[in-house]
C-alpha positions, 0 to 999 in steps of 0.5 A: 760655136764651131763644128764641122758642117755648120757654126752657131753664132751669137751677136751680143750688142752693147745695149744687151740685144742678142741675135742668134743664128746658124750658118753653114761652113761654106762661102755662102755661110761666111758671107751670111755671117759677114752681112750680120756683123758690125764693122771690124773696129767695133767687133771682137769675135770669140770661138773655141779651139776645136781642131781644124774646124774653125781655121778657115773661118778665122782666116776669113774673118782676119782677112776682113779685118776682124779681131778673134779670140780663141778660147781653150774649150776646157776653160770655157767648160769650167767657167760655164760650170762655175757661173750657171746652173743650166742643165741643157747644153746646145750649140746655140747656148754655147755660142751665147756663153762664149759671147758673154765671156768676151764681154766680161773677161779681159781677153786679148785678140789672137796674134796674127801668125806669120804665113811661114809659121802657119806653113811650118805647123802644117808641114811638121804636124803632117810629118809627125802623122806620116812618121807614126804611120810608117812606124806602125807599118814597120812594126807590122812588117817586122812581126811578119818577118819574125814569123816567116824568117826570124834569122833574117832579122838577126842577120841584118842589123837593120831589117829596114836598111837598103840591103835587107829591103832589096833582098826581100823585094826580089826574093820575098820569103826564105823558101825563095832565098834558099833556092836562089843562085848564090852568085845572083844574091851576092851581086844584089847584096854587094850593089845594095850595100855599096860593097859592104856585103859579099859572096860569103854573106850571101852564102850565110843567108842562103844557109839560114834560109834553108834551116830557118825555123820560120813558118811558111805562109802564103800570106807572107808572099802577099804582105811583105811586098805590100809593107815594103812598098808602103814604107818606101812611099811614106819614107819618100813623103817624109823626105819631101815634107822635111825638104819643104820645112828646110826651105821655109826655115831658110826663108825665116832665117831663124837662129834656132838651128845654131843651138846644138842638137837642133836641126831642121826638123826639130827647129821647125817643130819648135817654131811652129808650135810656139807661133808668134813668140811675142804672145809670151810676156816673159822668157819663162 
């Protein structure tokens, strides 16, 4: 039974003997477990899929030659409810039940997941988490901008684009834009947009800043630069993750990206979540 700082183990032997003990989630604890186990050929080890807490233990056991079975916690809970009337629930009793489940059920050991697939899973899930963080910041940034300078959001088709962010990084709020030199603003916009914006656009933006219905707030002067810097950091991190996903995908040489609409990111996510495709008996 897996948890963050310690694991509870039940060793159930063929003659019915049962040994239960607790070991820490560290090297000494893993060595203690190893010293208590029979040979890998005579042993199968079961544990519930409890997020990341059991990953290091499973890797350790597989390197030592042991076969592992990962149970869905919901299935174990249902099986326990159907086969026992016990009211008490402890980590040690859960460990006993998992051991007995291995003994009575027709379980198959987990397939070894290739290193590349494991890396793809880690990278794709990290990317997903960072994208969520960036989306949250972008939503907060846009809300702040709508309060301070709603016309700015309408002026730029993408307020997270290079030109919009360059203007806000330099001038921060509409009051500063309204007081800036139009030539300087035009030059900034022209450079950031690679020629798409010019002097007339700068004039329009200055006029919008002078007549904005936005609410002046000192907090805006603090939060807008903060949001921009954080969004840039997260965007850079996403690019790094995607680049590494592409490197691993190239090493795998999977044909998945030949499917129309599936590129590096989506292909990596699909392969990572499928894992070893030989786990499945049929295409369906």
